[in-house]
C-alpha positions in Angstrom: 89.5 -46.0 -194.9 86.9 -43.4 -195.9 83.6 -43.2 -194.1 81.9 -45.5 -196.7 84.6 -48.2 -196.1 86.4 -47.6 -199.4 90.2 -46.8 -199.5 90.8 -43.2 -198.6 90.8 -41.0 -201.7 93.7 -38.6 -202.0 94.1 -36.0 -204.8 97.7 -34.9 -205.4 98.0 -31.2 -206.2 101.3 -30.2 -207.7 103.0 -27.9 -210.3 104.1 -29.3 -213.7 107.8 -28.8 -213.6 110.7 -30.7 -215.2 110.3 -34.4 -216.1 112.4 -35.6 -213.1 110.0 -33.7 -210.7 106.9 -35.1 -212.3 108.4 -38.5 -212.2 109.0 -38.1 -208.4 105.4 -37.1 -207.9 104.2 -40.1 -209.8 106.5 -42.4 -207.8 105.1 -40.9 -204.6 101.6 -41.6 -205.8 102.6 -45.2 -206.7 104.0 -45.7 -203.2 100.8 -44.4 -201.7 98.8 -46.9 -203.7 101.0 -49.6 -202.3 99.9 -48.4 -198.8 96.2 -49.0 -199.8 95.5 -45.3 -200.6 93.5 -44.4 -203.7 96.0 -41.8 -205.0 94.5 -39.6 -207.7 96.8 -38.1 -210.2 96.1 -36.0 -213.4 98.5 -38.1 -215.4 96.4 -41.2 -214.6 92.9 -40.1 -214.2 92.3 -37.1 -216.5 90.1 -38.6 -219.2 89.6 -37.4 -222.8 86.7 -35.0 -223.2 87.0 -33.6 -219.7 88.7 -30.2 -219.3 91.4 -29.7 -216.7 89.3 -27.3 -214.6 86.4 -29.8 -214.7 88.7 -32.7 -213.7 90.1 -30.7 -210.8 86.7 -29.7 -209.7 85.5 -33.3 -209.6 88.6 -34.6 -207.8 88.6 -31.9 -205.1 84.9 -32.5 -204.4 85.3 -36.2 -204.1 88.7 -36.3 -202.3 88.9 -37.4 -198.6 92.2 -35.6 -198.4 94.3 -33.3 -200.7 98.0 -33.7 -200.7 99.6 -30.5 -201.8 103.2 -30.9 -203.1 104.8 -27.5 -202.5 107.6 -26.1 -204.5 108.8 -22.6 -205.5 107.1 -23.0 -208.9 103.8 -24.1 -207.2 103.8 -21.0 -205.0 104.6 -18.7 -208.0 101.7 -20.1 -210.1 99.2 -19.8 -207.2 100.2 -16.2 -206.4 100.3 -15.3 -210.1 96.6 -16.3 -210.4 95.8 -14.4 -207.2 97.3 -11.3 -208.7 95.3 -11.6 -211.9 98.0 -12.9 -214.0 98.2 -16.2 -216.0 95.7 -18.9 -215.0 97.4 -22.3 -214.3 96.3 -25.7 -213.1 97.9 -25.1 -209.6 96.2 -21.7 -209.5 92.8 -23.2 -210.5 93.2 -25.9 -207.8 93.9 -23.2 -205.2 90.8 -21.2 -206.2 88.6 -24.3 -206.0 90.1 -25.4 -202.7 89.8 -22.0 -200.9 86.3 -21.6 -202.2 85.3 -25.0 -200.8 86.9 -24.2 -197.4 85.3 -20.8 -197.1 81.8 -22.1 -198.0 82.2 -24.9 -195.4 82.1 -27.7 -198.0 85.7 -28.8 -197.2 87.4 -29.0 -193.8 90.8 -27.3 -193.8 92.2 -30.3 -191.8 91.7 -32.4 -195.0 94.5 -30.5 -196.7 97.9 -32.1 -196.1 100.8 -29.9 -197.4 104.3 -31.4 -198.0 107.5 -29.7 -199.1 108.7 -31.4 -202.3 111.3 -29.0 -203.6 113.1 -25.8 -202.3 112.6 -24.3 -198.8 109.3 -23.9 -197.1 109.2 -20.1 -197.1 109.7 -19.9 -200.8 107.6 -23.0 -201.7 104.4 -22.5 -199.7 101.5 -20.4 -200.9 100.0 -18.0 -198.4 96.8 -20.0 -198.0 98.9 -22.9 -196.5 101.0 -20.8 -194.2 99.1 -21.8 -191.0 98.9 -25.5 -191.7 101.3 -28.1 -190.4 103.6 -29.4 -193.2 106.0 -32.3 -193.7 109.4 -32.3 -195.5 109.2 -34.9 -198.3 112.2 -33.7 -200.3 113.8 -36.8 -201.8 117.2 -35.9 -200.4 115.9 -35.5 -196.8 117.7 -38.2 -194.6 114.4 -38.5 -192.6 112.3 -39.1 -195.7 111.0 -42.5 -194.7 110.0 -41.4 -191.2 108.3 -38.3 -192.6 106.6 -40.3 -195.4 104.9 -42.7 -192.9 103.8 -39.7 -190.9 102.1 -38.4 -194.0 100.5 -41.8 -194.6 99.1 -41.7 -191.0 97.7 -38.2 -191.6 96.1 -39.2 -194.9 94.5 -42.3 -193.3 93.4 -40.3 -190.2 95.5 -42.5 -187.9 97.1 -41.1 -184.7 99.7 -42.5 -182.5 98.2 -43.9 -179.4 99.7 -43.8 -175.9 100.8 -47.3 -174.8 98.8 -48.9 -172.1 100.1 -48.0 -168.6 100.7 -51.2 -166.7 101.2 -51.5 -163.0 104.8 -52.1 -162.1 105.8 -55.7 -161.2 108.2 -56.8 -158.6 111.1 -56.5 -161.0 111.2 -53.4 -163.3 114.3 -54.6 -165.1 113.2 -55.9 -168.5 114.5 -59.3 -169.6 117.0 -58.9 -172.5 115.5 -59.7 -175.9 117.3 -60.1 -179.2 115.8 -57.9 -182.0 114.1 -59.5 -184.9 116.6 -57.8 -187.2 120.2 -56.8 -187.1 121.1 -53.6 -185.2 121.8 -50.5 -187.3 125.1 -50.6 -189.1 125.2 -54.4 -189.0 124.4 -57.1 -191.6 120.6 -57.4 -191.9 119.2 -60.6 -193.4 115.5 -60.7 -194.2 112.9 -63.1 -195.4 110.8 -60.4 -197.1 108.7 -59.3 -199.9 109.8 -56.5 -202.2 108.1 -53.6 -200.4 109.8 -54.5 -197.1 113.2 -55.0 -198.9 112.8 -51.5 -200.4 112.0 -50.0 -197.1 115.0 -51.6 -195.4 117.3 -50.6 -198.3 116.1 -46.9 -198.0 117.3 -46.9 -194.4 120.8 -48.1 -195.6 120.9 -45.4 -198.2 120.0 -42.6 -195.7 122.7 -43.9 -193.4 125.3 -44.1 -196.2 124.9 -40.5 -197.1 124.5 -39.2 -193.5 127.7 -40.8 -192.3 130.9 -39.4 -193.8 132.8 -42.5 -192.8 130.3 -45.0 -194.2 131.9 -47.6 -196.4 130.4 -49.3 -199.5 126.8 -50.6 -199.3 126.4 -54.2 -200.5 123.0 -55.4 -201.5 122.6 -59.1 -202.5 119.4 -60.7 -203.6 118.8 -64.4 -204.3 115.9 -66.5 -205.3 114.7 -68.9 -208.0 113.7 -68.1 -211.6 110.1 -67.7 -210.7 110.8 -64.9 -208.2 113.5 -63.1 -210.4 116.0 -61.6 -207.9 117.4 -59.5 -210.8 114.1 -57.6 -211.0 114.2 -57.0 -207.2 117.7 -55.4 -207.8 116.1 -53.2 -210.5 113.6 -52.0 -207.9 116.3 -51.2 -205.3 118.4 -49.3 -207.8 115.4 -47.3 -208.8 114.8 -46.6 -205.1 118.3 -45.3 -204.7 118.0 -43.0 -207.7 114.6 -41.8 -206.5 116.2 -40.5 -203.3 119.0 -38.5 -204.9 119.0 -35.2 -206.9 121.3 -36.6 -209.7 120.4 -40.2 -210.7 123.3 -42.4 -211.8 123.3 -45.3 -214.3 124.4 -48.7 -213.0 127.8 -49.9 -214.2 127.2 -53.6 -215.1 130.4 -55.5 -214.4 130.8 -59.1 -215.6 131.1 -61.8 -212.9 133.8 -64.5 -213.1 133.0 -67.5 -210.8 136.7 -68.5 -210.5 138.8 -65.5 -211.1 138.2 -62.6 -208.6 141.1 -60.7 -210.0 139.4 -60.5 -213.4 136.3 -59.0 -211.7 138.5 -56.2 -210.3 140.2 -55.6 -213.7 136.7 -55.2 -215.3 135.7 -53.0 -212.4 138.5 -50.6 -213.0 137.8 -50.5 -216.7 134.0 -49.8 -216.2 134.5 -47.2 -213.5 137.7 -45.4 -214.6 137.1 -45.7 -218.4 140.5 -47.3 -219.1 142.2 -50.7 -219.0 144.0 -51.3 -215.7 145.7 -54.0 -213.9 144.3 -55.8 -210.9 143.3 -52.8 -208.7 143.5 -52.8 -205.0 140.7 -51.0 -203.1 142.8 -47.9 -202.4 143.8 -47.5 -206.1 140.2 -47.7 -207.3 139.1 -45.2 -204.5 141.8 -42.7 -205.5 140.6 -42.9 -209.1 137.0 -42.1 -208.1 137.7 -39.1 -205.9 135.6 -36.1 -206.9 134.0 -37.8 -209.9 130.3 -38.0 -208.9 128.2 -38.1 -205.7 127.7 -41.9 -205.8 128.5 -45.0 -207.9 126.2 -47.9 -208.7 127.9 -51.3 -209.5 125.9 -54.3 -210.6 126.8 -58.0 -210.9 124.6 -60.7 -212.2 126.0 -64.0 -210.8 123.3 -66.1 -212.4 123.6 -69.6 -210.9 125.7 -70.7 -207.9 128.7 -72.7 -209.2 131.7 -74.5 -207.8 134.1 -71.8 -206.7 131.5 -69.0 -206.5 131.6 -68.9 -202.7 135.4 -68.4 -202.5 135.4 -65.8 -205.3 132.6 -63.9 -203.6 134.5 -64.1 -200.3 137.6 -62.5 -201.8 135.5 -59.8 -203.6 133.8 -58.9 -200.3 137.3 -58.5 -198.7 138.2 -56.1 -201.4 135.2 -53.9 -200.4 136.0 -54.3 -196.7 139.4 -52.7 -197.3 137.7 -49.6 -198.9 139.5 -46.5 -197.5 137.9 -43.3 -196.2 139.1 -40.5 -198.5 137.8 -36.9 -198.8 135.4 -36.3 -201.7 135.1 -40.1 -202.3 131.7 -41.0 -203.8 129.4 -43.3 -202.0 129.5 -46.8 -203.5 126.6 -49.2 -203.9 127.3 -52.7 -205.1 124.3 -54.9 -206.2 124.5 -58.6 -206.7 121.7 -61.0 -207.9 122.0 -64.8 -207.6 119.7 -67.3 -209.3 119.0 -70.1 -206.9 118.4 -73.0 -209.3 116.0 -75.7 -208.3 117.5 -79.2 -208.0 115.9 -82.6 -207.9 116.6 -84.8 -204.9 117.8 -88.4 -205.5 115.1 -89.7 -203.2 112.3 -87.4 -204.4 110.7 -86.2 -207.6 110.1 -82.8 -206.1 112.5 -80.0 -207.1 113.8 -77.8 -204.3 115.9 -74.6 -204.3 119.6 -75.1 -204.2 120.3 -74.8 -200.4 124.1 -74.2 -201.0 123.3 -70.6 -201.6 122.0 -69.6 -198.1 124.5 -72.0 -196.4 127.5 -70.5 -198.2 126.3 -66.9 -197.8 125.9 -67.4 -194.0 129.6 -68.2 -193.8 130.8 -65.0 -195.6 132.0 -61.8 -194.0 130.0 -58.8 -195.4 130.8 -55.1 -194.8 128.8 -53.3 -192.1 126.5 -51.7 -194.7 124.9 -54.9 -196.2 121.5 -56.2 -197.0 120.9 -59.8 -198.0 117.5 -60.5 -199.3 115.9 -63.9 -199.9 113.1 -63.0 -202.3 110.2 -65.2 -201.1 106.6 -64.2 -201.7 105.4 -66.7 -199.1 106.7 -67.7 -195.7 106.3 -71.4 -194.8 106.2 -72.8 -191.2 109.8 -74.0 -191.8 110.9 -70.6 -192.9 109.4 -69.0 -189.8 110.9 -71.6 -187.5 114.4 -71.1 -189.0 114.0 -67.3 -188.5 112.9 -67.7 -184.9 115.8 -70.1 -184.1 118.2 -67.6 -185.6 116.9 -64.6 -183.6 115.7 -66.2 -180.4 118.2 -69.0 -179.9 117.2 -69.2 -176.2 113.6 -70.1 -177.1 112.6 -73.7 -176.6 110.7 -75.7 -179.1 107.2 -75.4 -177.7 107.6 -71.6 -177.4 108.5 -71.4 -181.1 105.6 -73.6 -182.0 103.2 -71.3 -180.1 104.6 -68.2 -181.9 104.2 -70.0 -185.3 100.7 -71.1 -184.4 99.7 -67.5 -183.5 101.3 -66.1 -186.7 100.2 -68.6 -189.3 97.2 -70.2 -187.7 96.3 -73.4 -189.6 97.9 -72.2 -192.8 101.1 -73.8 -194.2 102.3 -70.5 -195.7 101.3 -66.9 -195.6 102.4 -63.7 -197.4 105.3 -61.9 -195.8 103.4 -58.7 -195.0 100.9 -60.7 -193.0 103.7 -62.6 -191.2 105.5 -59.4 -190.3 102.4 -57.7 -188.9 101.5 -60.7 -186.8 105.1 -61.3 -185.7 105.5 -57.7 -184.5 102.2 -58.0 -182.6 103.3 -61.3 -180.9 106.7 -60.0 -180.3 105.3 -56.9 -178.6 103.2 -59.0 -176.3 106.1 -61.2 -175.5 108.3 -58.1 -174.7 105.6 -56.8 -172.3 
């Protein structure tokens, strides 16, 4: 928060480059807005009748922080203006900013530089040389970790030292099961879209960092109101955002009863030719050296008789994926519409519970994310989650955790539940 209690106001200074670069800057600004930051961007806030220099002057004067997105082109534009050459927006921002710093109107600590393209030595103007900077290049495997460090700096938050507690008689901590699967294992979440996207980014980084990583499977299910297909759209966009060369998704039809037909369609879509029923090794050999990664998308629509067995056979196909040199990373997205059904004894419609039950019995590859797209978490949802991850907890202990997380409410948004659950979990661990 800014001193007046409003969201912290951050002006993004960057060079106008190619469309992909400007789109990445806009996505960064959008993500900052999701974090509760008032991100100011010329594409959004420059109004008609106001010149670009006037707009920049207003934004720099009103900003709590200035996020400078450094790139070789940004540096060249700033230095060109310093040397009396062409005046540009980046150069004008530099002049206003350095003037405000030297006259004492703007604290140098309010400037937060990030590396957005190229190498730091070739991307940073001289006036930023002495400031700490953060690598926010989209291909950086530590992007998420660095991004949240930038968010902390923008919000003025610092990491606090944990409280030092006196040692007890037994210093060996009791074993606790994590709330989520360990890295490299299947991770099942009750989550909103922001949390699903964050978890998915971790899988993407791991897929490209590990040469032996197999296919990444991402499955989302929910009812028509919550549209799991739109969540898949979001995750595919997140994947392309992190890579230098975005790839279109190959939409492959789904057959609920004939898994072999799915593989035939898969071969035709990916290899561009009609094939027989391909085995995993045959498809992999056909993809070697073609592109850095492949996106495959299936829309299962509703859950039908035979869907579970077909999906089980399809997952076995990907579990047999070989490790070949120059083989592109493969990302498989599946969306399932969880229809609502009317109970014989009740007029109330409830989601088809065959979907989570059947999914729980399937064997997914190590790189897998299964998302149940729920905007709200009920007491029953939370109790089921606790029973899954704390099987040793007795009933009254789960009830106490639920009471502390939800209070008197019957349901709460997932971001609130996760914050409270982490807090309670931390106290329980200590």
